[in-house]
N, C-alpha and C positions, 0 to 999 in steps of 0.2 A: 744745575746740580742734579744728580741721580737720586731717586727716591726709592726706598725699599718697599717691596710688596709683601705684605704679611699673609702667607698662605694658610689655609685651614688645617694643615697638618701640624701647625705649631712651629715650623722652621722658618727663619728669616730668609727671604729670597730677594735677589736683585731682579729688576725687570728682565723679562725673558729675552734671550738672544738665541738665534740659530735653532729654534724649535723647542726650547725648554718648556715654554708654556703648553705647547701641543702635547709633548710627551709626558710631562709630570703632572700638570694640572688636570689632565684627563682622568688621573687616578685620585685626585684630591676632591674634597667636598667643595662644590662650586657655590658662589654667592654673588649677588649683585652689589656693587660697592660705589659709593660716592667718594671720589678722591679729591684732595686739595693740594695743589703744588704751589711752591713759592717761586717768585721770579728769580732767575739765576743771574749772578755776576753783574758786570757792567761798571762804567765809571763816568764821571762828568755829571752834568745837571740834566741830561736827557733821560735818566732813569733806566735806560735799556740799551744805550748806544756805546759802542767801543771805538777806540782809535780816535783820529782827528777829523774823519770825513763826515761823522754824524750818522752813518748808516747803521740800522738796527740789525745786529747779527746774533742776538740772543734768542735761543729756541724758546717757544712757549712751553709752559708746564701746566699740569693739572693741579689745581689748588684744593679742590674738594669734590667728593662724589656722593651720590645718594641712589640706592640704599648704601649704608656704610659697609666697608669690607668685613666679610664674615657674618653679616647680619643674618638673623634667623626670624621666622615668623612673619616674613614680608608679605604684604597683601598681594594677591594674584593680579590686581588691577594696577599695580605700580608702574610708573615710567622710570627710566634710568637717566640720571642727570649727571653731567660733568661740568665743572666751572674751571676756566683756564685763567692764566696769569695776565693775559692781554687779549685784545681783539684778534679774531681769526678770519681767515679767508673762508667765507661761507661755502664756497664751491668745493672745498676740501673735506667738508663734513658730509659723508654719505653713509649709506648702509654698509659699505665695504670698509670704510675707515673707522666707523663707530658701530660695533657689532655686538649682538647678544646671542649666546648659545646655551642650550640645556646640557646636563651632564652627559647625555648620550652623544653629544657632538652636533646634534641637529640645530641649525641656525633658526633663530626666532625672526619672523617677518615683522617689519615695522617701519616707521618714518623717523627721520632725523631733522630737527629744527634747531636754529641758532638764534638766541636773543641776547644781545650784549656779548658778554664773555661766557655765557652759559649755553651748553648744547644739551638737547633732550632727545632721548630715544624712546618713542611711544610704540609699544607692541601693537600689532594689528588685532590681536585677540588676547583674551586673558591668559595669564601664565598658568602652567600646571601646578597643582597643589603639592606641597611636600617635596619640591624638586630643587636641586642645586643648579644655579645658573652662573655663567661666566660672562662678564662684560670686557670688551677689548677695544682700546683706542690705538690705532697704528700710527707710525711716523708719516703716513700720508697726510695727516692733519698739519696745516701750516698757518702761521700768523700773517698779519697784513703785509709784512715785509718779505714773506716767502720762506721764513725759517720753519723747518719741520720739527715736530715733536722729537726729542732726543732719542727716545726708545719706546717700544710698545708698552702700553700701560694696561695692566690686567687686575681685575678685582672680582670677588664672588659674593653671592648671597643665597639664602635658602628661603623658599616661599613657605607659608603656613600650611600645615597638614590639613587634609580634608577630615571632616567630622563624621565618623561612622554612624549608620542608622542603628537604633536600638534593636535588640534581639527580642522578637515576640513569638518565635516559633516554638511550639511545644516539642519536647524531646520524644523520641520513640525508641522501642526496644528493637535492635537490629538482628540479634542472634541470642540463643540460649544454649546452655549445657547443663544437663542432657537436653537433646532436642525434643521438641514436642512429639509425643507418641513413642519415644524410645522405650525399648524393652530390655530385659536382662541387664539392667543398670547395676553396677557394682554397689555393694552395701556400704562401702566407705566413700562413695562419690560425694563431691561437693556440688552445689547448684549455683550457676552463675548466669547473669544477664548482661549483655553489652548494649550500651546506649548509642544513639546517633551523635552525641555531643558530650562535652564535659558536664558533670552534674555537681550539685551542691552536696558534698559528702555528708554533711550533717542531716540531710533528708533521707539518707539510705541507712536504715537501722532495722532491727528485728521487728519494728512496728510496720514499716513500709515494705519490707522484703520478708515473706513468710513461706513456710512449707508445712503442709498438713497431710496426714495419711488417710487411708480409708476410714470413713466414719467421722472425719473432721478433727482427729486428734492432732494438735499442734506439735511440731518437732522443735525442740530447743536447739539453739546454735548461736554462732557468732557471725557478724557481717564484716567484710573487709572490702575496701574500694581500691582498685588499682587502675589508674588511667580512667577510661570510660566504662570499666567493667566492675560490677558488684558481685561478690561471691558470698553465698550463705553456706557455712561449714557446720554440719550437724555436730552436736556435742557427743553423740554416740552413733554407732553404726545403725543404718536404716534396717527395717524389717524385711525379711525375704518375701518374694512373691507378693508384693504390696504395691497398690496404685497410689502415687503421690501427686498432689497439686501444689505447684509453686505460683506465687502471686507477687507482683510489684504493684503497689497501690499508687493513687494519684498524689499521695504525700511526697513522692519522689519528684524533685525539681532540678532543672538545669541551673547552670551558673548564673543565668540572668533572672532566675526565679520563676521560670515557666514550668508549670506542673505537667505531668504525664496526662494526656487527654482523657484516658480512662484506665481502670485497672487492667494490667496485663497478666493473663493467666495461661499456664500450660501444664500438661500432665505427662508423667512417665511411670514406668513400672520397673521394680527391682527384680533381680534374678533369684535363683535358688540359693540356699545357704551354702557357704563354702565347704569343700571337701578338705578335712584336716587329718584324714587317716592315712598313715604311711603305707606304701605297698609292701607286700611280702613275697618271698620266693616259695612257690608251691611244688617245684620240680626241677631236676637238672639231669643232664647226661654228659659223660658217663657217670655212673653212681659214685658216691664218695668211696675211696679206697679200692676201686675197681682195678684189676690187673689184666695183663695180656691184652691191653687195649690196642686196636689197630693204629698204626702211625698215621693213617689218613683220617683220623677221627675229627669231627667238627662239634665241639662241646656246645650244649644248649642250656638255657635257663628260662623257666616259665614263671611269670609273675601273677599275682592274685587279681590284677586289674590292668586296664590299658595304660601304657606308659607313653611319655614324650619320647618319640623315636630319636629325636636329636640328642637326648641325653644318654643313649645307648651306643657308645662308640668304643674304639680301642683304648680310650682313656678311662672309661668306667667299667668295661668288661675286658679283663686281661688274662693272658695265659703265660706262665713262666715255668721254666725248668726249676723245680723246687730247690730253693737255696741259692740260685744263681742271681736272682734279682733282675735278670735281663728279660724284658718282654719278648714273647714270640711275635714276629710280624704277622699281620693278617688283617681281616676286615670283619665288621659286625653287620648283620642284616636282621630285620625284624619282620615277623609274620604273626599277626594277632597279638597275643600277650607273650610270645616267645621270641627271645633273641638268640642268634646263632653266631658263634665265633668260628670263622673259616681260616685256618693257618695258610699263609702264602705257600709254604712247602710242607712236605710230610714231616712229622715229628721224628725225633731220634728214637732209636730202639732202646729198650731196657732203661728208660728214663722216667722218673716221677715228675709229673706236671701238676701245677696248682692253678685252678681257675678262681678268679676273684671278681665279684661285682661290688663296686664301691657305692658310697652314698651320693655320688654324682648322678646316679640313676634316679629319675623322678617320674611320678605319675602325671596324668593329664592336669591335675589341679596344682602341680608343683611340689607335692609332698615327696621328700627324699626317702630312700631306703633308711630304716632306722639305724643300721650299722653295716659295715662291710661284711660280705658273706663269702666264704671260700670253701672249696672242696678239692680233693686230689685224686689222681689216678696214675697208673704206671703202664707204659707201653710194652709191647711184646719184645722179647730179646732177639738179637741177631749177632752173628760173629763180627767182631771189630777188627778190620785189617788196615785201617787208615792211620798213618803216622800223625802224631800231634804236630801242631805248628805254634809259633810264637805270635800272639795277637797284639801285644803291647809291651813296652819296656820303659823304665824310668831310671835316671833322667833321659830325656829325649836324645836321640843321636845328634851330636854336634852342639849340645847345650853348653853354655858358658856361664860363669859366675855361680857355679853350683856350690852349695854349702859344703864345707869340709866334713860335716857330720852326716852326709848323705848315706842312705841305705838303698842301693840299686835294687830294682825289682824286675821280674819278668813274668808275664801272664801267658798261659798256654790255652790252646783251643779246647781242651778237655781235661778231665781229672787225670793226674799223673801218679805214678808210683813214688810216694814221698821218699822211699829209700834210694831212688835213683837221682834225687836232687840233693847233692852234697857239695862241699868245697872242691871236689874233683870234677863234677860236671858243671858247676856254676862258679866261675873264677873272676877275679878282678886284679888287673896289673897296671902299674904305671906304664903308659904306652912306650914300647921300645925297650923296656928294662928286662922283661921276661921273668921278673921276680913277683910271684903272687902276693897279694895283700892278704894277711892273715885275717880270719874272721869265721863266721858261721852262717849256715843257710837254714831258714825257717820256711814252712809252707802253710798257707791259708787258702783253702779252696783250690783254685787253679793257679794261684800266684806264689812264686818263690821269691824270698827276700834275702839278699846278701848283706849281713851286718858286719862291717869292718871291726877288728879288735880295737883299733884306735882311730882317731880322726885322721882324715886324709891330709896330704900336704897342700898348702895354698898354691895357686897358680900352676897347677899340674894337670896334664891330660891323662885320663885313665881309660882303659878298655875293658868292658865286661864281656864275657863269653859264656855261652851255654853249648855244651858239647853233645854229641850223639849218644852219650851215656844216659841222657834223660829219656825216660820211657813212660808211655801212658799205662792205664790199668790193664790193657790187653797185652802189654809187652811190646807195643810198636814204638820204635826209637825215633827221635828227631832225625830227619833225613840228612841234615848237614849241620856242622857247627855254625852258630850264629853269634856275631859280635856287634857292639856299638860303643861309641866313645863320647866322653864329655870332659869338660875342663872346670876345675874348681876355681873359686873366687880368689883373687889376689890377696896378698897379706894385708892385714888390717892396717888402717891409717892411724898412726900414733903421733903424728907431727902436729904441734899446736899451730893454729893460724896466726898470721901476723898482720899488722896494719901497714898498707903500702901507700896510702894517700889519705889526705883529709882537707876539708875546706871549712872556714877560711884557713890560710896557712898560719902556722904557729907564729905569734908575734905580729900578725897583720893588724893594721890600724885603719881608721876611717871606714870601717866596715858598715854597710847598710844595716839599719835596725830591723829590716825585714828579712835578714839573712836566715837561711835554713842550713845549719852546719851538716856536713856529710863526712862519713868515714868509709874507706874502701879496704876490704880484706883481701888477703892473698889467695883465698879459695872460697867456695860456696859455704855459707853458714846455715845453721838451723835458725830460720826466721823467728821461731818462737822464743829464742834466747835473746833477740834484739828488741828490747822494749825500753820504756822510760826508767826501768830499774837498772839495766846494764848500759844504756847510752844516756848520759845526763848532761845538763847544761846548768851552770851555776855562776853567780857573780863571784869574781875572784876575791873581792873584799867582802867578808861576811858570809860567804858560801850560801847565798840565798838561791834555792832551786827555782829554775824556770819551768813552768808547767808547759806541756806540749804533747806531741805524739811522735812515734818512730815508724817510718815506713821503709821497706826494703825493695830494691830493684837490682837484680843480678847480685854482685858481690858488694853492693854499696848500700849502707843504711843512712837515712836522712832524718835528722831531728827537726821537726817543725814546731816552733814556739806557738803557744796558744794566742799570744798577742805580740806586737812588735817589741823589740828589746829597747832598753833605755839608751838615750844618747850619751856619748862620752863615758862609757862604762866598759871595764875589762871583764870578759867572761871566760870561764874555763870549761871546755868540753872534756868529758871522761868516758872511756869505754872500759868496763870492768871485766874481770875474769868469768863473769856469768855468761859472756858471749862465747858460743861454742860452734865448731865447724860441724859439717854433716856427720862426721864420724864420732862426734861427741867430745873432741879435744877442745879444752878451754884455752883462751888467750893466756899466755904464760904469766903476764902481770898486767895490772891496770895501766892504761895509757891515757895521757892527758895532753892538751894543747890549749893555748889562750889566744884571744884576739880582743881588740878594742873597737867599739862602735864609734861612728862619726859624732862629733859634737853638734849640739843644737845650734841653729842659726837664728839670730835676732833680726829685727828690722820690720816688724809689722805682722798683720795677719796674713795667712796664706791667700793667694789669689792666682787667677789664671794668667799664664805667660804665653809664650809662642806655642803654636800648634799646627799640625799638618797631617795629611793622609796621602798614601800612595798605594798603588796596586798593579798587578800584572795578571793576565789571563793564563790559564793552563795552555801549555804549548808555545808560549811566547819565547823568543830567542834570548831574552835578557836572563842573566845568571842570578841576579839579586834584585831586591827592591829597596830604593832609597827615596826619602822625602826630598822635596826641593829645599834648598838652603834656607834656614830660618835664623833669626837673631835671638839668641837666648841671653839670660843674665850671665855676667862674667863668671860668677861663682855663687854657690849657696842654694841653687834650685834643686828640686826633685823632678826628674824626667821619667814619665811613665810611657813605655813603648809596648804595644800589644800587636801580636802577629797571628793572623789566621792562615792556615795552610790546608791545601787539599790533601796532602799526605802528612799525617800527624807525626810520623817517625822522622820527618825531615826537620823538625824544630831544632833551632840552635839559638843561643843567646844573641841579641842584637848588639851591634857595635856602632861607634860614631867616630868622627874625625877629630874629636877633642881629647881622646885618650881615656874616656870614662869607662868604668866597669859596670855592666848591667847585671843585676842579680835577679834570678827568676823568682816571681811571687807565687808560692805554692807549686803546683805541678801543671803539666799540660793537660788539657781536658778534651777528650773525644766527644763528638756530637752523636747522640744516640741514632738519629735518623741516617747519618752518613758516618758510620763508625770509623772509617779510615781517616777522616778529616777532623780538625779541631782548632783550638786556640791556646796560646800561651802568652803570659804577660811578664814584663821585666821592669825593673826600676833602677835608676842611677841616682843616689842621694848625694848632696853636697857636690853637685855636678859642676864641672868646668864648662863654660859656654862662651858666647860671643857671637859676632857676625859670621855668616857662612856655616852655621852648625848643620851638619848632615848626619842623620841617623839611618842605619842600613840593616835590613833583615838579610843575613847571608843566605846563599843558596846551598843546597845539599848536593854533594857529588853524585849521589845515586838518583836524585830527582832535580836536575838543574832547571827544568822548565815547569816546575810545579806552580799551580795557581796560588798566589800569595797576596795578602793585604796587610799593610803596616799603618797603624794609627799611633801618633806621637803627641803627647800633651806635656807642657812644662808648667810646673806650679812654683811660683816664686815665694820667698819667705817661708820655705818649708824644707826640712831635711829628713823627714821620715814618713814612711807609709804606715800610719797608725793601725789600719785594718783593711782587709780586702776580702772579697767573697766572689764566688762564681756559682751560677746555676743555669739550668736550661729548661725549656718547655717546648712541646711539639705543637702548641696552638698559640692563640693570642687572646687577651693581653698576657704579657709576661711580667711577673713581679720579681724583682731582685731579692737576694738575701739582704739582711740588714748589716750595716757596718756601725761600729761604735766609736765615738770620738770622746776625748777627755777635755776638749776646749775648742777654740776656733779652728776651722778646718775647711779645706776645699774638697768637695766630693766630685769624683769623676765616674761617669757611667759609660760603658762601651757595649754597644749592641751589635751582634753579629747574626744576620739573617741567613736563611738557607734558600734564597731565591735561585731559580734555575735559568736556563738559557732562553726561556720564553716569557718570564714574568719579572716585572720590576715592582718594588714595594716602597712604602713609606714607613718611617719609624718615628713615633711620636711619644716623648716622655711626659710625665706629670711631676707632681710634688716639687714644683719650682725649678726643675732642671731645664737648662737652655742648650739647644744643639749648637755646637761650635764648628763641626764639620761632618760631612757625610758623603758616602758613595753609594748610590742606590741604582747602579747600572745592572745589566743582566750578568749572570754568572753565579756559581754556587758560593764563592767566598769573597765577592766584591760587594756584598750587601752589608754595609757597616755604617754606624753613626756614633759620634761622641758627644756627650753633653756634660755640663758642669753646674755646680751649685755651691755657693759659699754659705757656711753656717757659722754662727757666732758663739754657740753654746755647746756644751757636752751633751751627748745623747746618742740615740740609735736612729739611723736614717736608711730609707730605701727608695726605690723608684719603680713605677709601672711603665711599661712600653706597650703601645698598641701598634702592631705592624701587619696583621693579617697573615702571619706565618709563624712557624716554629723558629726558635732562635736560642743563642747562648747570650748570657748577660753577665759582665764583670762590673763590680762597683768597688771604688777605692776611697779611703779617707786619708788625706795627706795633711800633716800638721807640722808646726815649727819644730 
């Protein structure tokens, strides 16, 4: 008979075949084990003979091993012993057939001896401390009749850890801040010292870390320890131009209690007192209110003290045509205490300009100008012979969905004769109609605005035109008529939304108690109007409200109950007129539909039934993933089916060949580290089963070769998923959310790792969960394991997984 090998990752394993031990136990904790095997089979009085010839055909087996499998704290002088079920052929027991290896894979040298039915492997040298070892007995071992061991036998143990030597080294100060001899130190500086090793924080206080000024006056402060660094922060600012001495005394001790060998002292000097006086402007050119200024002028400003040149830019020193608000482009240069603004081009004639220096201008000490300072001047006049141009217009040419209350505007390159801007020179017509829209024209600065007498028509194109009758102040006309067009918004939506679909269907029966009812509308809705106030679920009898939440995806709203519904109960879902479409139209009337949940199944406490796992890699030719046929209970079971996909949008409900309907539990969950991928879980309650039961994860037409993993677990004597939770973590270990039961239940935990093409991992649960199947091969979404646990009482339960990687973790509680 074949004996299970219990690996250190907590998963039951069969003896290795085809390289399993080499591939998987290389990642597991190794230990030396003594195994005990029982003699297999046989008939008659010879105790191990079969048939009528009397020949021994029964393979030998290992009946005990030492050290035990998964033993820890094993002495490094130990020998490895295996006892067999019958005498062996001594020549078959060699260093090749009975081997010992460290976790690194390095073979341990030694000798093998046989005494009676017991074989001993004696290492040539002591083993390494705190190390995982693997012992292996191969089928090369044979009994006296020549029968070989049925399969390779493997077990592991861990040697005791080495005892570290006590720390007797005194700590030292490796660096300080300020450094020894530093000058011009800021008056608000803190003083710190970094040690060569972790210290006992309680020995670092204002008694052992001190600061004194010239003359020995102690500075009051507080001490804070972070890592290996202690920081003394003075309660008040230090004195200017003062020599300070910092000291760490021998009262400071490391974590092992070793004191500083001697007091550590260093000195530094503070700088001068801070400058807190704002700069002022003591001169500027041109003078304020100057006239006939040359258009090539470069305005200057002189400050009372040196400035931070970096604060004197075209952001803090600006030049604008007075009233325009548009800065003149140029550059700012600094010489001594004077900044000069050089325009990129000559200024305009007969124009008043304003120079402004803002509070962004700062002196060397960082003090800003107390307030913005401005002055103005006017340039020399010259004859204007340049026609005006249009620099901007609204709405933009070709604009759509323009409000019908729009007031088109046009902005000119210079001031205009307001009298030339009227409904004769600025017109608006429905394109192609030739009939002007009545209205009025107003002028502000260089901008003219056309205000229609009434709102424009919906869904209509309009053309605005400015003619050559528009003139600037010098009488120069626009060189040509200028036009642009826009289209108004379509007529308002006044049609109420309707409901075009809902789940479960009205009158549906045998509905899973984990159902999440949905309602689909004829058009996009205001999500804020779809809440538990407008989308409700109540018991039909007694109208008891079900607590839950409402989520929206596209035109569909989903009501997710806070807990599973009751078995054998009719519920009524209602959408009220508080639900409104994007245009604000409410549902014409409240809409309701009813369904009945599946009845509870009797027959004992829930327990594990059949289970299976299947997967395919990305790029495989298969269109879907199906488990191998299993035999499930004829009826009354709950089947949990979870799917991991490389492309999350390809998720679809699982199907099977028994006609069961699988309802999604919650929503699909993306994985943060690989946002395009994720998992989704489904349940079929009161499922129809039997022999040859096959569950399938369908393919997506858009992603037919997507990487997919399907994990299926049957729970018998159960008809409802009482609770389910999901969460993720990007490290290990990963703790699940808690599920709550109201009585006996079977708990299922499904772990999905993010292993890649180069790494394989293990997944180990705790809290009494046992792994029932796993796939720990390479690939992003074929890293999965399923574990179960039966509980007999109501309560909240969770599970921790140790896997060495980030993962997603589902947990379910299934009850009668």
